[in-house]
PQR file of N, CA, C, O and H, with PARSE charges and radii, in Angstrom:
ATOM      1  N   MET A   1     -17.901   6.465  34.237 -0.4000 1.5000
ATOM      2  CA  MET A   1     -16.824   6.473  33.254 -0.0000 2.0000
ATOM      3  C   MET A   1     -16.076   7.796  33.361  0.5500 1.7000
ATOM      4  O   MET A   1     -16.676   8.839  33.623 -0.5500 1.4000
ATOM      5  N   ASN A   2     -14.792   7.747  33.161 -0.4000 1.5000
ATOM      6  CA  ASN A   2     -13.938   8.912  33.261 -0.0000 2.0000
ATOM      7  C   ASN A   2     -14.221   9.871  32.100  0.5500 1.7000
ATOM      8  O   ASN A   2     -14.297   9.434  30.952 -0.5500 1.4000
ATOM      9  H   ASN A   2     -14.305   6.900  32.949  0.4000 1.0000
ATOM     10  N   PRO A   3     -14.379  11.182  32.382 -0.5600 1.5000
ATOM     11  CA  PRO A   3     -14.658  12.140  31.301  0.2800 2.0000
ATOM     12  C   PRO A   3     -13.509  12.261  30.294  0.5500 1.7000
ATOM     13  O   PRO A   3     -13.727  12.674  29.155 -0.5500 1.4000
ATOM     14  N   ALA A   4     -12.301  11.906  30.701 -0.4000 1.5000
ATOM     15  CA  ALA A   4     -11.157  11.990  29.777 -0.0000 2.0000
ATOM     16  C   ALA A   4     -11.229  10.916  28.701  0.5500 1.7000
ATOM     17  O   ALA A   4     -10.567  11.035  27.670 -0.5500 1.4000
ATOM     18  H   ALA A   4     -12.124  11.570  31.626  0.4000 1.0000
ATOM     19  N   TRP A   5     -12.020   9.869  28.921 -0.4000 1.5000
ATOM     20  CA  TRP A   5     -12.117   8.790  27.949 -0.0000 2.0000
ATOM     21  C   TRP A   5     -12.585   9.289  26.580  0.5500 1.7000
ATOM     22  O   TRP A   5     -12.119   8.804  25.549 -0.5500 1.4000
ATOM     23  H   TRP A   5     -12.557   9.772  29.758  0.4000 1.0000
ATOM     24  N   GLY A   6     -13.485  10.236  26.570 -0.4000 1.5000
ATOM     25  CA  GLY A   6     -13.967  10.800  25.298 -0.0000 2.0000
ATOM     26  C   GLY A   6     -12.849  11.467  24.520  0.5500 1.7000
ATOM     27  O   GLY A   6     -12.787  11.350  23.296 -0.5500 1.4000
ATOM     28  H   GLY A   6     -13.864  10.630  27.407  0.4000 1.0000
ATOM     29  N   HIS A   7     -11.969  12.162  25.216 -0.4000 1.5000
ATOM     30  CA  HIS A   7     -10.838  12.813  24.551 -0.0000 2.0000
ATOM     31  C   HIS A   7      -9.844  11.777  24.022  0.5500 1.7000
ATOM     32  O   HIS A   7      -9.331  11.906  22.910 -0.5500 1.4000
ATOM     33  H   HIS A   7     -12.019  12.257  26.210  0.4000 1.0000
ATOM     34  N   VAL A   8      -9.582  10.758  24.826 -0.4000 1.5000
ATOM     35  CA  VAL A   8      -8.652   9.706  24.398 -0.0000 2.0000
ATOM     36  C   VAL A   8      -9.203   8.999  23.165  0.5500 1.7000
ATOM     37  O   VAL A   8      -8.469   8.759  22.206 -0.5500 1.4000
ATOM     38  H   VAL A   8      -9.999  10.653  25.729  0.4000 1.0000
ATOM     39  N   ALA A   9     -10.480   8.669  23.183 -0.4000 1.5000
ATOM     40  CA  ALA A   9     -11.096   8.006  22.029 -0.0000 2.0000
ATOM     41  C   ALA A   9     -11.052   8.901  20.791  0.5500 1.7000
ATOM     42  O   ALA A   9     -10.844   8.413  19.680 -0.5500 1.4000
ATOM     43  H   ALA A   9     -11.077   8.863  23.962  0.4000 1.0000
ATOM     44  N   GLY A  10     -11.246  10.203  20.976 -0.4000 1.5000
ATOM     45  CA  GLY A  10     -11.175  11.138  19.855 -0.0000 2.0000
ATOM     46  C   GLY A  10      -9.786  11.223  19.262  0.5500 1.7000
ATOM     47  O   GLY A  10      -9.627  11.276  18.043 -0.5500 1.4000
ATOM     48  H   GLY A  10     -11.415  10.599  21.879  0.4000 1.0000
ATOM     49  N   VAL A  11      -8.771  11.236  20.125 -0.4000 1.5000
ATOM     50  CA  VAL A  11      -7.387  11.301  19.655 -0.0000 2.0000
ATOM     51  C   VAL A  11      -7.027  10.022  18.906  0.5500 1.7000
ATOM     52  O   VAL A  11      -6.395  10.084  17.851 -0.5500 1.4000
ATOM     53  H   VAL A  11      -8.900  11.192  21.116  0.4000 1.0000
ATOM     54  N   ILE A  12      -7.417   8.874  19.432 -0.4000 1.5000
ATOM     55  CA  ILE A  12      -7.125   7.598  18.770 -0.0000 2.0000
ATOM     56  C   ILE A  12      -7.821   7.529  17.415  0.5500 1.7000
ATOM     57  O   ILE A  12      -7.227   7.098  16.427 -0.5500 1.4000
ATOM     58  H   ILE A  12      -7.930   8.824  20.289  0.4000 1.0000
ATOM     59  N   THR A  13      -9.076   7.952  17.375 -0.4000 1.5000
ATOM     60  CA  THR A  13      -9.808   7.956  16.103 -0.0000 2.0000
ATOM     61  C   THR A  13      -9.136   8.864  15.082  0.5500 1.7000
ATOM     62  O   THR A  13      -9.013   8.502  13.912 -0.5500 1.4000
ATOM     63  H   THR A  13      -9.559   8.302  18.178  0.4000 1.0000
ATOM     64  N   THR A  14      -8.704  10.037  15.517 -0.4000 1.5000
ATOM     65  CA  THR A  14      -8.031  10.972  14.617 -0.0000 2.0000
ATOM     66  C   THR A  14      -6.714  10.398  14.108  0.5500 1.7000
ATOM     67  O   THR A  14      -6.407  10.512  12.921 -0.5500 1.4000
ATOM     68  H   THR A  14      -8.804  10.332  16.467  0.4000 1.0000
ATOM     69  N   LEU A  15      -5.938   9.787  14.990 -0.4000 1.5000
ATOM     70  CA  LEU A  15      -4.670   9.187  14.569 -0.0000 2.0000
ATOM     71  C   LEU A  15      -4.886   8.058  13.567  0.5500 1.7000
ATOM     72  O   LEU A  15      -4.171   7.965  12.569 -0.5500 1.4000
ATOM     73  H   LEU A  15      -6.188   9.694  15.954  0.4000 1.0000
ATOM     74  N   LEU A  16      -5.861   7.207  13.829 -0.4000 1.5000
ATOM     75  CA  LEU A  16      -6.130   6.111  12.898 -0.0000 2.0000
ATOM     76  C   LEU A  16      -6.607   6.632  11.544  0.5500 1.7000
ATOM     77  O   LEU A  16      -6.260   6.071  10.505 -0.5500 1.4000
ATOM     78  H   LEU A  16      -6.442   7.283  14.640  0.4000 1.0000
ATOM     79  N   MET A  17      -7.395   7.695  11.556 -0.4000 1.5000
ATOM     80  CA  MET A  17      -7.861   8.281  10.299 -0.0000 2.0000
ATOM     81  C   MET A  17      -6.682   8.866   9.521  0.5500 1.7000
ATOM     82  O   MET A  17      -6.609   8.719   8.301 -0.5500 1.4000
ATOM     83  H   MET A  17      -7.677   8.151  12.400  0.4000 1.0000
ATOM     84  N   LEU A  18      -5.756   9.530  10.225 -0.4000 1.5000
ATOM     85  CA  LEU A  18      -4.579  10.087   9.557 -0.0000 2.0000
ATOM     86  C   LEU A  18      -3.680   8.992   8.995  0.5500 1.7000
ATOM     87  O   LEU A  18      -3.120   9.153   7.911 -0.5500 1.4000
ATOM     88  H   LEU A  18      -5.815   9.649  11.216  0.4000 1.0000
ATOM     89  N   VAL A  19      -3.535   7.890   9.709 -0.4000 1.5000
ATOM     90  CA  VAL A  19      -2.753   6.762   9.201 -0.0000 2.0000
ATOM     91  C   VAL A  19      -3.405   6.199   7.949  0.5500 1.7000
ATOM     92  O   VAL A  19      -2.717   5.907   6.971 -0.5500 1.4000
ATOM     93  H   VAL A  19      -3.990   7.760  10.590  0.4000 1.0000
ATOM     94  N   PHE A  20      -4.721   6.043   7.967 -0.4000 1.5000
ATOM     95  CA  PHE A  20      -5.434   5.533   6.789 -0.0000 2.0000
ATOM     96  C   PHE A  20      -5.233   6.452   5.588  0.5500 1.7000
ATOM     97  O   PHE A  20      -4.949   5.981   4.486 -0.5500 1.4000
ATOM     98  H   PHE A  20      -5.280   6.279   8.762  0.4000 1.0000
ATOM     99  N   ILE A  21      -5.376   7.747   5.793 -0.4000 1.5000
ATOM    100  CA  ILE A  21      -5.206   8.699   4.689 -0.0000 2.0000
ATOM    101  C   ILE A  21      -3.760   8.678   4.192  0.5500 1.7000
ATOM    102  O   ILE A  21      -3.518   8.781   2.989 -0.5500 1.4000
ATOM    103  H   ILE A  21      -5.606   8.130   6.688  0.4000 1.0000
ATOM    104  N   GLY A  22      -2.800   8.545   5.109 -0.4000 1.5000
ATOM    105  CA  GLY A  22      -1.397   8.470   4.698 -0.0000 2.0000
ATOM    106  C   GLY A  22      -1.112   7.248   3.842  0.5500 1.7000
ATOM    107  O   GLY A  22      -0.408   7.348   2.837 -0.5500 1.4000
ATOM    108  H   GLY A  22      -2.997   8.461   6.086  0.4000 1.0000
ATOM    109  N   ILE A  23      -1.647   6.102   4.224 -0.4000 1.5000
ATOM    110  CA  ILE A  23      -1.464   4.887   3.429 -0.0000 2.0000
ATOM    111  C   ILE A  23      -2.142   5.033   2.077  0.5500 1.7000
ATOM    112  O   ILE A  23      -1.601   4.597   1.061 -0.5500 1.4000
ATOM    113  H   ILE A  23      -2.219   6.022   5.041  0.4000 1.0000
ATOM    114  N   TRP A  24      -3.307   5.636   2.057 -0.4000 1.5000
ATOM    115  CA  TRP A  24      -4.040   5.839   0.804 -0.0000 2.0000
ATOM    116  C   TRP A  24      -3.236   6.732  -0.139  0.5500 1.7000
ATOM    117  O   TRP A  24      -3.130   6.441  -1.331 -0.5500 1.4000
ATOM    118  H   TRP A  24      -3.746   5.990   2.883  0.4000 1.0000
ATOM    119  N   ILE A  25      -2.677   7.804   0.383 -0.4000 1.5000
ATOM    120  CA  ILE A  25      -1.857   8.707  -0.449 -0.0000 2.0000
ATOM    121  C   ILE A  25      -0.614   7.976  -0.935  0.5500 1.7000
ATOM    122  O   ILE A  25      -0.241   8.101  -2.101 -0.5500 1.4000
ATOM    123  H   ILE A  25      -2.763   8.041   1.351  0.4000 1.0000
ATOM    124  N   TRP A  26       0.034   7.214  -0.054 -0.4000 1.5000
ATOM    125  CA  TRP A  26       1.231   6.462  -0.449 -0.0000 2.0000
ATOM    126  C   TRP A  26       0.914   5.503  -1.600  0.5500 1.7000
ATOM    127  O   TRP A  26       1.691   5.393  -2.549 -0.5500 1.4000
ATOM    128  H   TRP A  26      -0.269   7.113   0.893  0.4000 1.0000
ATOM    129  N   ALA A  27      -0.215   4.817  -1.516 -0.4000 1.5000
ATOM    130  CA  ALA A  27      -0.561   3.824  -2.532 -0.0000 2.0000
ATOM    131  C   ALA A  27      -0.879   4.463  -3.882  0.5500 1.7000
ATOM    132  O   ALA A  27      -0.677   3.830  -4.919 -0.5500 1.4000
ATOM    133  H   ALA A  27      -0.846   4.907  -0.745  0.4000 1.0000
ATOM    134  N   TRP A  28      -1.365   5.688  -3.893 -0.4000 1.5000
ATOM    135  CA  TRP A  28      -1.753   6.334  -5.143 -0.0000 2.0000
ATOM    136  C   TRP A  28      -0.659   7.212  -5.738  0.5500 1.7000
ATOM    137  O   TRP A  28      -0.920   7.942  -6.694 -0.5500 1.4000
ATOM    138  H   TRP A  28      -1.529   6.202  -3.051  0.4000 1.0000
ATOM    139  N   ARG A  29       0.557   7.165  -5.201 -0.4000 1.5000
ATOM    140  CA  ARG A  29       1.650   7.958  -5.774 -0.0000 2.0000
ATOM    141  C   ARG A  29       2.026   7.408  -7.144  0.5500 1.7000
ATOM    142  O   ARG A  29       1.958   6.201  -7.375 -0.5500 1.4000
ATOM    143  H   ARG A  29       0.769   6.573  -4.424  0.4000 1.0000
ATOM    144  N   ARG A  30       2.413   8.279  -8.030 -0.4000 1.5000
ATOM    145  CA  ARG A  30       2.719   7.884  -9.415 -0.0000 2.0000
ATOM    146  C   ARG A  30       3.867   6.885  -9.504  0.5500 1.7000
ATOM    147  O   ARG A  30       3.869   6.022 -10.381 -0.5500 1.4000
ATOM    148  H   ARG A  30       2.467   9.259  -7.842  0.4000 1.0000
ATOM    149  N   ARG A  31       4.832   6.994  -8.613 -0.4000 1.5000
ATOM    150  CA  ARG A  31       5.996   6.112  -8.730 -0.0000 2.0000
ATOM    151  C   ARG A  31       5.660   4.660  -8.417  0.5500 1.7000
ATOM    152  O   ARG A  31       6.457   3.777  -8.736 -0.5500 1.4000
ATOM    153  H   ARG A  31       4.830   7.696  -7.901  0.4000 1.0000
ATOM    154  N   HIS A  32       4.519   4.379  -7.809 -0.4000 1.5000
ATOM    155  CA  HIS A  32       4.118   3.011  -7.508 -0.0000 2.0000
ATOM    156  C   HIS A  32       3.299   2.374  -8.636  0.5500 1.7000
ATOM    157  O   HIS A  32       3.089   1.161  -8.637 -0.5500 1.4000
ATOM    158  H   HIS A  32       3.872   5.096  -7.550  0.4000 1.0000
ATOM    159  N   LYS A  33       2.843   3.173  -9.582 -0.4000 1.5000
ATOM    160  CA  LYS A  33       1.979   2.664 -10.644 -0.0000 2.0000
ATOM    161  C   LYS A  33       2.601   1.523 -11.447  0.5500 1.7000
ATOM    162  O   LYS A  33       1.917   0.524 -11.673 -0.5500 1.4000
ATOM    163  H   LYS A  33       3.014   4.158  -9.581  0.4000 1.0000
ATOM    164  N   PRO A  34       3.862   1.613 -11.893 -0.5600 1.5000
ATOM    165  CA  PRO A  34       4.412   0.491 -12.677  0.2800 2.0000
ATOM    166  C   PRO A  34       4.438  -0.821 -11.888  0.5500 1.7000
ATOM    167  O   PRO A  34       4.143  -1.881 -12.441 -0.5500 1.4000
ATOM    168  N   THR A  35       4.782  -0.756 -10.623 -0.4000 1.5000
ATOM    169  CA  THR A  35       4.823  -1.973  -9.818 -0.0000 2.0000
ATOM    170  C   THR A  35       3.428  -2.541  -9.624  0.5500 1.7000
ATOM    171  O   THR A  35       3.235  -3.752  -9.733 -0.5500 1.4000
ATOM    172  H   THR A  35       5.021   0.105 -10.174  0.4000 1.0000
ATOM    173  N   PHE A  36       2.449  -1.683  -9.337 -0.4000 1.5000
ATOM    174  CA  PHE A  36       1.082  -2.158  -9.139 -0.0000 2.0000
ATOM    175  C   PHE A  36       0.487  -2.712 -10.438  0.5500 1.7000
ATOM    176  O   PHE A  36      -0.243  -3.703 -10.418 -0.5500 1.4000
ATOM    177  H   PHE A  36       2.606  -0.700  -9.249  0.4000 1.0000
ATOM    178  N   ASP A  37       0.802  -2.068 -11.565 -0.4000 1.5000
ATOM    179  CA  ASP A  37       0.332  -2.593 -12.852 -0.0000 2.0000
ATOM    180  C   ASP A  37       0.923  -3.973 -13.123  0.5500 1.7000
ATOM    181  O   ASP A  37       0.230  -4.874 -13.596 -0.5500 1.4000
ATOM    182  H   ASP A  37       1.395  -1.263 -11.582  0.4000 1.0000
ATOM    183  N   TYR A  38       2.207  -4.127 -12.820 -0.4000 1.5000
ATOM    184  CA  TYR A  38       2.852  -5.414 -13.013 -0.0000 2.0000
ATOM    185  C   TYR A  38       2.207  -6.478 -12.114  0.5500 1.7000
ATOM    186  O   TYR A  38       1.919  -7.585 -12.569 -0.5500 1.4000
ATOM    187  H   TYR A  38       2.770  -3.395 -12.436  0.4000 1.0000
ATOM    188  N   MET A  39       1.984  -6.144 -10.854 -0.4000 1.5000
ATOM    189  CA  MET A  39       1.381  -7.105  -9.927 -0.0000 2.0000
ATOM    190  C   MET A  39      -0.053  -7.446 -10.322  0.5500 1.7000
ATOM    191  O   MET A  39      -0.516  -8.555 -10.055 -0.5500 1.4000
ATOM    192  H   MET A  39       2.218  -5.245 -10.485  0.4000 1.0000
ATOM    193  N   ALA A  40      -0.758  -6.516 -10.948 -0.4000 1.5000
ATOM    194  CA  ALA A  40      -2.125  -6.788 -11.391 -0.0000 2.0000
ATOM    195  C   ALA A  40      -2.140  -7.807 -12.532  0.5500 1.7000
ATOM    196  O   ALA A  40      -3.108  -8.550 -12.694 -0.5500 1.4000
ATOM    197  H   ALA A  40      -0.381  -5.615 -11.165  0.4000 1.0000
ATOM    198  N   ARG A  41      -1.062  -7.838 -13.323 -0.4000 1.5000
ATOM    199  CA  ARG A  41      -0.989  -8.787 -14.442 -0.0000 2.0000
ATOM    200  C   ARG A  41      -0.406 -10.139 -14.052  0.5500 1.7000
ATOM    201  O   ARG A  41      -0.457 -11.076 -14.849 -0.5500 1.4000
ATOM    202  H   ARG A  41      -0.276  -7.234 -13.192  0.4000 1.0000
ATOM    203  N   LEU A  42       0.146 -10.267 -12.849 -0.4000 1.5000
ATOM    204  CA  LEU A  42       0.806 -11.508 -12.426 -0.0000 2.0000
ATOM    205  C   LEU A  42      -0.069 -12.754 -12.556  0.5500 1.7000
ATOM    206  O   LEU A  42       0.427 -13.767 -13.049 -0.5500 1.4000
ATOM    207  H   LEU A  42       0.187  -9.506 -12.201  0.4000 1.0000
ATOM    208  N   PRO A  43      -1.324 -12.745 -12.151 -0.5600 1.5000
ATOM    209  CA  PRO A  43      -2.117 -13.979 -12.243  0.2800 2.0000
ATOM    210  C   PRO A  43      -2.295 -14.485 -13.679  0.5500 1.7000
ATOM    211  O   PRO A  43      -2.573 -15.665 -13.889 -0.5500 1.4000
ATOM    212  N   MET A  44      -2.136 -13.605 -14.654 -0.4000 1.5000
ATOM    213  CA  MET A  44      -2.360 -13.997 -16.040 -0.0000 2.0000
ATOM    214  C   MET A  44      -1.076 -14.342 -16.775  0.5500 1.7000
ATOM    215  O   MET A  44      -1.114 -14.609 -17.976 -0.5500 1.4000
ATOM    216  H   MET A  44      -1.910 -12.646 -14.483  0.4000 1.0000
ATOM    217  N   GLN A  45       0.068 -14.343 -16.081 -0.4000 1.5000
ATOM    218  CA  GLN A  45       1.349 -14.608 -16.727 -0.0000 2.0000
ATOM    219  C   GLN A  45       1.787 -16.048 -16.489  0.5500 1.7000
ATOM    220  O   GLN A  45       1.333 -16.725 -15.566 -0.5500 1.4000
ATOM    221  H   GLN A  45       0.098 -14.126 -15.105  0.4000 1.0000
ATOM    222  N   ASP A  46       2.689 -16.483 -17.362 -0.4000 1.5000
ATOM    223  CA  ASP A  46       3.325 -17.784 -17.171 -0.0000 2.0000
ATOM    224  C   ASP A  46       4.399 -17.667 -16.110  0.5500 1.7000
ATOM    225  O   ASP A  46       4.537 -16.622 -15.475 -0.5500 1.4000
ATOM    226  H   ASP A  46       3.058 -15.934 -18.111  0.4000 1.0000
ATOM    227  N   GLU A  47       5.147 -18.713 -15.914 -0.4000 1.5000
ATOM    228  CA  GLU A  47       6.176 -18.734 -14.878 -0.0000 2.0000
ATOM    229  C   GLU A  47       7.325 -17.764 -15.134  0.5500 1.7000
ATOM    230  O   GLU A  47       7.851 -17.177 -14.188 -0.5500 1.4000
ATOM    231  H   GLU A  47       5.035 -19.563 -16.430  0.4000 1.0000
ATOM    232  N   ASP A  48       7.723 -17.584 -16.381 -0.4000 1.5000
ATOM    233  CA  ASP A  48       8.852 -16.720 -16.702 -0.0000 2.0000
ATOM    234  C   ASP A  48       8.436 -15.256 -16.634  0.5500 1.7000
ATOM    235  O   ASP A  48       7.351 -14.891 -17.086 -0.5500 1.4000
ATOM    236  H   ASP A  48       7.295 -18.060 -17.150  0.4000 1.0000
ATOM    237  N   LEU A  49       9.302 -14.423 -16.069 -0.4000 1.5000
ATOM    238  CA  LEU A  49       9.043 -12.995 -16.001 -0.0000 2.0000
ATOM    239  C   LEU A  49       9.430 -12.337 -17.311  0.5500 1.7000
ATOM    240  O   LEU A  49      10.449 -12.699 -17.899 -0.5500 1.4000
ATOM    241  H   LEU A  49      10.183 -14.720 -15.702  0.4000 1.0000
ATOM    242  N   PRO A  50       8.647 -11.385 -17.782 -0.5600 1.5000
ATOM    243  CA  PRO A  50       9.000 -10.689 -19.019  0.2800 2.0000
ATOM    244  C   PRO A  50      10.181  -9.759 -18.792  0.5500 1.7000
ATOM    245  O   PRO A  50      10.496  -9.394 -17.660 -0.5500 1.4000
ATOM    246  N   ALA A  51      10.824  -9.387 -19.884 -0.4000 1.5000
ATOM    247  CA  ALA A  51      12.004  -8.529 -19.796 -0.0000 2.0000
ATOM    248  C   ALA A  51      11.647  -7.149 -19.259  0.5500 1.7000
ATOM    249  O   ALA A  51      12.507  -6.487 -18.678 -0.5500 1.4000
ATOM    250  H   ALA A  51      10.568  -9.684 -20.804  0.4000 1.0000
ATOM    251  N   GLY A  52      10.414  -6.696 -19.430 -0.4000 1.5000
ATOM    252  CA  GLY A  52      10.008  -5.362 -18.998 -0.0000 2.0000
ATOM    253  C   GLY A  52       9.525  -5.299 -17.568  0.5500 1.7000
ATOM    254  O   GLY A  52       9.000  -4.267 -17.151 -0.5500 1.4000
ATOM    255  H   GLY A  52       9.715  -7.234 -19.901  0.4000 1.0000
ATOM    256  N   ALA A  53       9.680  -6.362 -16.801 -0.4000 1.5000
ATOM    257  CA  ALA A  53       9.204  -6.368 -15.416 -0.0000 2.0000
ATOM    258  C   ALA A  53      10.039  -5.407 -14.579  0.5500 1.7000
ATOM    259  O   ALA A  53      11.244  -5.282 -14.798 -0.5500 1.4000
ATOM    260  H   ALA A  53      10.106  -7.201 -17.140  0.4000 1.0000
ATOM    261  N   PRO A  54       9.408  -4.727 -13.619 -0.5600 1.5000
ATOM    262  CA  PRO A  54      10.176  -3.825 -12.751  0.2800 2.0000
ATOM    263  C   PRO A  54      11.277  -4.577 -12.011  0.5500 1.7000
ATOM    264  O   PRO A  54      11.140  -5.767 -11.727 -0.5500 1.4000
ATOM    265  N   ALA A  55      12.356  -3.888 -11.703 -0.4000 1.5000
ATOM    266  CA  ALA A  55      13.524  -4.522 -11.086 -0.0000 2.0000
ATOM    267  C   ALA A  55      13.179  -5.155  -9.747  0.5500 1.7000
ATOM    268  O   ALA A  55      13.658  -6.248  -9.445 -0.5500 1.4000
ATOM    269  H   ALA A  55      12.467  -2.922 -11.934  0.4000 1.0000
ATOM    270  N   ASP A  56      12.360  -4.494  -8.938 -0.4000 1.5000
ATOM    271  CA  ASP A  56      12.034  -5.053  -7.627 -0.0000 2.0000
ATOM    272  C   ASP A  56      11.204  -6.322  -7.752  0.5500 1.7000
ATOM    273  O   ASP A  56      11.287  -7.196  -6.889 -0.5500 1.4000
ATOM    274  H   ASP A  56      11.971  -3.606  -9.183  0.4000 1.0000
ATOM    275  N   ALA A  57      10.413  -6.441  -8.800 -0.4000 1.5000
ATOM    276  CA  ALA A  57       9.627  -7.652  -9.008 -0.0000 2.0000
ATOM    277  C   ALA A  57      10.532  -8.815  -9.425  0.5500 1.7000
ATOM    278  O   ALA A  57      10.304  -9.955  -9.020 -0.5500 1.4000
ATOM    279  H   ALA A  57      10.346  -5.731  -9.501  0.4000 1.0000
ATOM    280  N   ARG A  58      11.561  -8.526 -10.236 -0.4000 1.5000
ATOM    281  CA  ARG A  58      12.484  -9.566 -10.641 -0.0000 2.0000
ATOM    282  C   ARG A  58      13.278 -10.072  -9.444  0.5500 1.7000
ATOM    283  O   ARG A  58      13.522 -11.272  -9.321 -0.5500 1.4000
ATOM    284  H   ARG A  58      11.746  -7.600 -10.565  0.4000 1.0000
ATOM    285  N   GLU A  59      13.679  -9.170  -8.570 -0.4000 1.5000
ATOM    286  CA  GLU A  59      14.447  -9.566  -7.392 -0.0000 2.0000
ATOM    287  C   GLU A  59      13.587 -10.378  -6.417  0.5500 1.7000
ATOM    288  O   GLU A  59      14.097 -11.272  -5.741 -0.5500 1.4000
ATOM    289  H   GLU A  59      13.480  -8.195  -8.670  0.4000 1.0000
ATOM    290  N   ALA A  60      12.314 -10.077  -6.341 -0.4000 1.5000
ATOM    291  CA  ALA A  60      11.431 -10.789  -5.423 -0.0000 2.0000
ATOM    292  C   ALA A  60      11.242 -12.242  -5.835  0.5500 1.7000
ATOM    293  O   ALA A  60      10.965 -13.094  -4.991 -0.5500 1.4000
ATOM    294  H   ALA A  60      11.900  -9.350  -6.890  0.4000 1.0000
ATOM    295  N   ARG A  61      11.390 -12.532  -7.118 -0.4000 1.5000
ATOM    296  CA  ARG A  61      11.191 -13.895  -7.612 -0.0000 2.0000
ATOM    297  C   ARG A  61      12.418 -14.763  -7.422  0.5500 1.7000
ATOM    298  O   ARG A  61      12.342 -15.976  -7.617 -0.5500 1.4000
ATOM    299  H   ARG A  61      11.615 -11.840  -7.804  0.4000 1.0000
ATOM    300  N   ARG A  62      13.565 -14.171  -7.041 -0.4000 1.5000
ATOM    301  CA  ARG A  62      14.809 -14.942  -6.888 -0.0000 2.0000
ATOM    302  C   ARG A  62      14.792 -15.751  -5.645  0.5500 1.7000
ATOM    303  O   ARG A  62      15.756 -16.460  -5.357 -0.5500 1.4000
ATOM    304  H   ARG A  62      13.627 -13.185  -6.882  0.4000 1.0000
TER
END
């Protein structure tokens, strides 16, 4: 096996770990909380959207 393979595997592992951490940070940003809270309540709602639904959620239902 080529000795460079260990370095390539290390670089790929590091990049994937950084992508995972980046997605995790993106998901936990405060500005996403209202949308995620709304989506968490979706299974328990009726068909009509409430007046307080985030704008992007209302547009997605159109």
